[in-house]
GUVO-508274 format. One line per field, with one value per atom (N, C-alpha, C): residue number from 1; residue in one letter; atom name; x, y, z. Coordinates in steps of 0.2 Angstrom, whole numbers, plus 5000, padded with zeros to 4 digits. Atoms other than C-alpha are relative to their C-alpha. Example, Ala and Ser with C-alpha at 12.3 -4.5 7.8 and 13.67 -1.06 7.14 Angstrom:
<pts>
resi <- c(1  1  1  2  2  2);
resn <- c(a  a  a  s  s  s);
name <- c(N  CA  C  N  CA  C);
x <- c(5004  5062  5004  4996  5068  4996);
y <- c(4994  4978  5006  4994  4995  5005);
z <- c(5000  5039  5000  4999  5036  5003);
</pts>
This chain:
<pts>
resi <- c(1  1  1  2  2  2  3  3  3  4  4  4  5  5  5  6  6  6  7  7  7  8  8  8  9  9  9  10  10  10  11  11  11  12  12  12  13  13  13  14  14  14  15  15  15  16  16  16  17  17  17  18  18  18  19  19  19  20  20  20  21  21  21  22  22  22  23  23  23  24  24  24  25  25  25  26  26  26  27  27  27  28  28  28  29  29  29  30  30  30  31  31  31  32  32  32  33  33  33  34  34  34  35  35  35  36  36  36  37  37  37  38  38  38  39  39  39  40  40  40  41  41  41  42  42  42  43  43  43  44  44  44  45  45  45  46  46  46  47  47  47  48  48  48  49  49  49  50  50  50  51  51  51  52  52  52  53  53  53  54  54  54  55  55  55  56  56  56  57  57  57  58  58  58  59  59  59  60  60  60  61  61  61  62  62  62  63  63  63  64  64  64  65  65  65  66  66  66  67  67  67  68  68  68  69  69  69  70  70  70  71  71  71  72  72  72  73  73  73  74  74  74  75  75  75  76  76  76  77  77  77  78  78  78  79  79  79  80  80  80  81  81  81  82  82  82  83  83  83  84  84  84  85  85  85  86  86  86  87  87  87  88  88  88  89  89  89  90  90  90  91  91  91  92  92  92  93  93  93  94  94  94  95  95  95  96  96  96  97  97  97  98  98  98  99  99  99  100  100  100  101  101  101  102  102  102  103  103  103  104  104  104  105  105  105  106  106  106  107  107  107  108  108  108  109  109  109  110  110  110  111  111  111  112  112  112  113  113  113  114  114  114  115  115  115  116  116  116  117  117  117  118  118  118  119  119  119  120  120  120  121  121  121  122  122  122  123  123  123  124  124  124  125  125  125  126  126  126  127  127  127  128  128  128  129  129  129  130  130  130  131  131  131  132  132  132  133  133  133  134  134  134  135  135  135  136  136  136  137  137  137  138  138  138  139  139  139  140  140  140  141  141  141  142  142  142  143  143  143  144  144  144  145  145  145  146  146  146  147  147  147  148  148  148);
resn <- c(m  m  m  i  i  i  k  k  k  l  l  l  i  i  i  i  i  i  f  f  f  i  i  i  l  l  l  l  l  l  l  l  l  v  v  v  p  p  p  n  n  n  y  y  y  l  l  l  f  f  f  a  a  a  k  k  k  e  e  e  y  y  y  n  n  n  m  m  m  e  e  e  m  m  m  f  f  f  f  f  f  t  t  t  t  t  t  n  n  n  n  n  n  i  i  i  s  s  s  m  m  m  d  d  d  l  l  l  p  p  p  n  n  n  n  n  n  n  n  n  k  k  k  y  y  y  i  i  i  h  h  h  v  v  v  s  s  s  a  a  a  p  p  p  a  a  a  v  v  v  w  w  w  k  k  k  d  d  d  s  s  s  s  s  s  g  g  g  d  d  d  y  y  y  g  g  g  n  n  n  l  l  l  i  i  i  c  c  c  h  h  h  g  g  g  r  r  r  i  i  i  i  i  i  v  v  v  n  n  n  q  q  q  n  n  n  i  i  i  g  g  g  t  t  t  e  e  e  l  l  l  d  d  d  l  l  l  f  f  f  c  c  c  s  s  s  a  a  a  k  k  k  n  n  n  q  q  q  d  d  d  n  n  n  d  d  d  k  k  k  f  f  f  w  w  w  f  f  f  r  r  r  m  m  m  i  i  i  r  r  r  n  n  n  s  s  s  k  k  k  e  e  e  m  m  m  n  n  n  a  a  a  g  g  g  i  i  i  g  g  g  i  i  i  s  s  s  k  k  k  y  y  y  i  i  i  d  d  d  g  g  g  t  t  t  g  g  g  k  k  k  y  y  y  k  k  k  n  n  n  f  f  f  k  k  k  g  g  g  i  i  i  e  e  e  c  c  c  k  k  k  y  y  y  a  a  a  a  a  a  k  k  k  l  l  l  f  f  f  e  e  e  i  i  i  n  n  n  s  s  s  l  l  l  v  v  v  n  n  n  q  q  q  k  k  k  c  c  c  r  r  r  i  i  i  d  d  d  n  n  n  e  e  e);
name <- c(N  CA  C  N  CA  C  N  CA  C  N  CA  C  N  CA  C  N  CA  C  N  CA  C  N  CA  C  N  CA  C  N  CA  C  N  CA  C  N  CA  C  N  CA  C  N  CA  C  N  CA  C  N  CA  C  N  CA  C  N  CA  C  N  CA  C  N  CA  C  N  CA  C  N  CA  C  N  CA  C  N  CA  C  N  CA  C  N  CA  C  N  CA  C  N  CA  C  N  CA  C  N  CA  C  N  CA  C  N  CA  C  N  CA  C  N  CA  C  N  CA  C  N  CA  C  N  CA  C  N  CA  C  N  CA  C  N  CA  C  N  CA  C  N  CA  C  N  CA  C  N  CA  C  N  CA  C  N  CA  C  N  CA  C  N  CA  C  N  CA  C  N  CA  C  N  CA  C  N  CA  C  N  CA  C  N  CA  C  N  CA  C  N  CA  C  N  CA  C  N  CA  C  N  CA  C  N  CA  C  N  CA  C  N  CA  C  N  CA  C  N  CA  C  N  CA  C  N  CA  C  N  CA  C  N  CA  C  N  CA  C  N  CA  C  N  CA  C  N  CA  C  N  CA  C  N  CA  C  N  CA  C  N  CA  C  N  CA  C  N  CA  C  N  CA  C  N  CA  C  N  CA  C  N  CA  C  N  CA  C  N  CA  C  N  CA  C  N  CA  C  N  CA  C  N  CA  C  N  CA  C  N  CA  C  N  CA  C  N  CA  C  N  CA  C  N  CA  C  N  CA  C  N  CA  C  N  CA  C  N  CA  C  N  CA  C  N  CA  C  N  CA  C  N  CA  C  N  CA  C  N  CA  C  N  CA  C  N  CA  C  N  CA  C  N  CA  C  N  CA  C  N  CA  C  N  CA  C  N  CA  C  N  CA  C  N  CA  C  N  CA  C  N  CA  C  N  CA  C  N  CA  C  N  CA  C  N  CA  C  N  CA  C  N  CA  C  N  CA  C  N  CA  C  N  CA  C  N  CA  C  N  CA  C  N  CA  C  N  CA  C  N  CA  C  N  CA  C  N  CA  C  N  CA  C  N  CA  C  N  CA  C  N  CA  C  N  CA  C  N  CA  C  N  CA  C  N  CA  C  N  CA  C  N  CA  C  N  CA  C  N  CA  C  N  CA  C  N  CA  C  N  CA  C  N  CA  C);
x <- c(4997  5108  4998  5002  5097  5003  4997  5103  5007  4993  5121  5000  5000  5117  4998  5002  5108  5006  4994  5123  5005  4995  5135  4998  5003  5124  5001  5000  5124  5007  4993  5143  5003  4997  5146  5001  4999  5154  4996  5003  5145  5004  4996  5159  5000  5001  5155  4995  5006  5139  5001  4999  5147  5002  4998  5149  5006  4993  5165  4998  5001  5165  5007  4994  5179  5000  5000  5184  5007  4994  5198  5000  4999  5205  5006  4995  5215  5002  4998  5225  5005  4995  5235  5002  4998  5245  5004  4996  5251  5003  4997  5264  5004  4995  5274  5004  4996  5289  5005  4995  5301  5005  4994  5318  5000  4998  5321  5007  4993  5337  5001  4999  5345  4997  5003  5338  4993  5008  5320  4997  5004  5306  4993  5007  5289  4997  5003  5277  4992  5007  5260  4997  5003  5248  4993  5007  5233  4999  5001  5227  4993  5007  5211  5001  5001  5205  4993  5006  5192  5000  5001  5185  4994  5005  5174  5000  5001  5167  4996  5003  5160  4993  5008  5142  4998  5001  5144  5000  5000  5145  5007  4994  5159  4999  5000  5164  5006  4993  5177  5001  4998  5186  5006  4994  5200  5002  4997  5212  5005  4995  5223  5003  4997  5236  5007  4993  5254  5003  4996  5268  5006  4994  5283  5005  4995  5298  5006  4995  5310  5005  4995  5326  5001  5000  5326  4994  5006  5308  4996  5003  5301  4995  5005  5285  4994  5006  5271  4995  5005  5255  4994  5006  5240  4996  5004  5226  4993  5008  5208  4997  5003  5197  4993  5007  5180  4998  5002  5171  4992  5007  5154  4999  5002  5146  4996  5004  5136  4993  5007  5120  5001  4998  5129  4999  4999  5129  5008  4993  5145  5002  4997  5157  5007  4993  5173  5003  4996  5187  5007  4993  5205  5004  4996  5219  5007  4994  5234  5004  4995  5250  5006  4993  5266  5004  4996  5279  5007  4993  5297  5000  5000  5293  4996  5004  5287  4996  5004  5281  4995  5005  5270  4999  5002  5262  4993  5007  5247  4999  5002  5237  4993  5006  5221  4996  5005  5206  4994  5005  5193  4994  5005  5176  4998  5001  5172  4992  5007  5154  4998  5002  5143  4992  5007  5126  4997  5004  5113  5002  4998  5119  5006  4994  5135  4999  5001  5127  5002  4998  5130  5007  4993  5149  5004  4997  5153  5003  4997  5166  5003  4998  5170  5008  4993  5189  5001  4999  5196  5008  4993  5213  5001  4998  5221  5007  4993  5236  5001  4998  5244  5006  4994  5256  5001  4999  5264  5004  4996  5270  5000  4999  5277  4996  5005  5263  4994  5006  5250  5000  5000  5244  4994  5006  5232  5000  5002  5224  4994  5005  5214  4998  5002  5203  4995  5005  5194  4997  5004  5181  4995  5005  5170  4994  5005  5153  4994  5005  5141  4993  5006  5124  4995  5004  5112  4993);
y <- c(4994  5322  5003  4998  5327  4997  5004  5313  5002  4998  5319  5007  4994  5337  4999  5001  5331  4997  5003  5320  5005  4995  5334  5005  4995  5346  4997  5004  5333  5000  5000  5332  5006  4993  5351  5001  4999  5354  5006  4994  5366  5006  4994  5378  5004  4996  5383  5005  4995  5391  5004  4996  5398  5007  4993  5417  5002  4998  5426  5005  4995  5436  5002  4997  5448  5005  4995  5458  5003  4997  5471  5002  4998  5474  5005  4995  5489  5000  5000  5485  5005  4996  5495  4995  5006  5482  5003  4999  5483  4994  5007  5470  5001  5001  5464  4995  5006  5454  4998  5003  5443  4996  5004  5437  4993  5007  5419  4998  5002  5409  4999  5001  5408  5005  4995  5424  4999  5001  5418  5005  4995  5429  4998  5001  5427  5007  4993  5442  4998  5000  5444  5006  4995  5453  5002  4997  5464  5005  4996  5472  5002  4998  5482  5002  4999  5485  5003  4998  5493  4995  5005  5482  5003  4999  5483  4994  5006  5469  5001  5000  5465  5000  5000  5465  5007  4993  5484  5001  5000  5480  5003  4997  5488  4999  5000  5488  5000  5001  5485  4993  5007  5470  5001  5001  5465  4993  5006  5451  4999  5002  5443  4994  5006  5430  5001  5000  5426  4999  5001  5427  4997  5002  5416  5000  4999  5421  4995  5005  5406  5001  4999  5410  4995  5006  5393  4998  5002  5390  5006  4995  5407  5003  4997  5416  4996  5003  5407  5005  4995  5418  4996  5003  5412  5005  4995  5425  4998  5001  5424  5007  4994  5438  5000  4999  5445  5007  4995  5457  5002  4999  5466  5006  4995  5476  5006  4994  5492  4998  5002  5482  4996  5003  5474  4992  5007  5457  4998  5001  5448  4993  5006  5435  4999  5002  5426  4996  5004  5419  5000  5001  5413  5000  4999  5418  4996  5004  5406  5002  4999  5410  4997  5003  5401  5003  4997  5411  5001  4998  5415  5007  4992  5434  5001  4997  5443  5006  4994  5458  4999  5002  5449  4993  5007  5433  4998  5003  5422  4995  5004  5413  4997  5003  5404  5003  4998  5411  4995  5005  5400  5003  4997  5407  4995  5004  5400  5000  4999  5407  5007  4994  5421  5001  4998  5430  5003  4996  5438  4997  5001  5438  4995  5004  5429  4993  5007  5413  4995  5005  5403  5000  4999  5408  4994  5004  5395  4994  5005  5383  5002  4998  5393  5001  4998  5394  5004  4995  5408  5001  4998  5414  5007  4993  5430  5002  4997  5441  5006  4995  5452  5004  4996  5466  5005  4995  5476  5006  4994  5493  5004  4998  5499  4997  5004  5496  4999  5001  5495  4994  5005  5481  5000  5001  5478  4993  5007  5461  5000  5001  5456  4993  5007  5440  4999  5003  5430  4994  5006  5417  4998  5003  5406  4997  5002  5404  4997  5004  5391  5003  4997  5397  4994  5005  5387  5003);
z <- c(4999  4786  5006  4994  4800  5006  4994  4811  5001  4999  4808  5003  4996  4813  5007  4994  4828  5004  4997  4832  5002  4999  4830  5006  4995  4841  5007  4993  4855  5002  4999  4854  5002  4999  4855  5007  4993  4872  5002  4997  4884  5000  5000  4884  4994  5006  4866  5001  4999  4873  5006  4993  4889  4998  5001  4890  5004  4997  4895  5005  4995  4911  5002  4998  4914  5006  4994  4929  5000  4999  4931  5007  4993  4949  5000  4999  4954  5008  4993  4970  5003  4997  4982  5006  4995  4993  5006  4994  5011  5002  4999  5014  5006  4995  5029  4998  5003  5024  5006  4995  5034  4995  5003  5027  5003  4998  5027  4998  5002  5025  4993  5007  5008  4995  5003  5002  4998  5001  5003  5004  4996  5009  5000  4998  5017  5000  5000  5013  5002  4998  5022  4996  5004  5010  5003  4999  5014  4994  5006  4998  4998  5002  4996  4992  5007  4978  4998  5004  4967  4994  5006  4953  4996  5004  4938  4995  5004  4927  4993  5006  4910  5000  5000  4916  5002  4998  4921  5008  4992  4940  5002  4997  4951  5007  4993  4969  5003  4996  4983  5001  4997  4988  5004  4996  5000  5000  5000  4999  5005  4995  5012  4999  5001  5011  5000  4999  5008  4993  5006  4995  5003  4998  4997  4994  5006  4986  5002  4999  4984  4994  5005  4974  4995  5005  4966  4997  5003  4963  4997  5003  4960  5006  4996  4968  5001  4999  4976  5003  4997  4979  5002  4998  4989  5004  4997  4993  5000  4999  4999  5000  5002  4993  5002  4998  4999  4996  5004  4987  5001  5001  4985  4995  5006  4971  5003  4998  4971  5002  4998  4975  5007  4994  4990  4999  5001  4982  5001  4998  4988  4997  5003  4982  5003  4997  4989  4995  5004  4979  5002  4998  4980  4994  5006  4969  5002  4999  4967  4994  5006  4956  5002  5000  4954  4994  5006  4943  5002  4999  4941  5002  4999  4942  5006  4994  4958  4997  5002  4948  4994  5005  4935  5000  5001  4931  4999  5001  4927  5005  4995  4939  4999  5000  4943  5006  4994  4954  5000  5000  4960  5005  4996  4967  5005  4994  4984  5001  4999  4986  4998  5002  4982  5002  4998  4986  4994  5006  4974  4993  5007  4956  5000  5000  4961  5003  4996  4970  4995  5005  4954  4998  5002  4953  5004  4996  4966  4996  5003  4960  4993  5006  4944  5001  5000  4940  4994  5005  4930  5000  5001  4923  5001  4999  4928  4999  5002  4923  5005  4995  4936  4998  5001  4934  5006  4994  4949  4998  5001  4949  5007  4993  4966  5004  4995  4979  4996  5004  4965  4996  5005  4954  4996  5004  4940  4998  5001  4938  4996  5005  4923  5001  4999  4926  4994  5005  4912  5002  4998  4916  4994  5005  4905  5005  4996  4913  4996  5004  4907  5001  5000  4902  5002  4997  4913  5002);
</pts>
């Protein structure tokens, strides 16, 4: 019986012991758009935001990137973001989203690097959901972070 328990414990994936990390971001976007042929559009995005997370941290961030709106495929978003918390610890991440909707969608964010408490975030992939309202948007991100 003990051998069976040990065997099961060795097979339990590490993600069962991972903790969940959540972050809420509140953006105000400044977009410059260019119409393309066939009712398509290129949008250059500059989006400052404030954020708070499930660890009690908060701070500012800025994202820059592009959105391509294709009438046949949907919306492709690609942003690079730089953030810092109240203790000046910094982190950088990329947000990617492909969806049929311009005003809402689910995407993936990937942490590029970090300092201080975020140095171990490098390489972590998270899911996020975004909802836009006029020039503002609310983004909720959920990550699973291995306990190492």
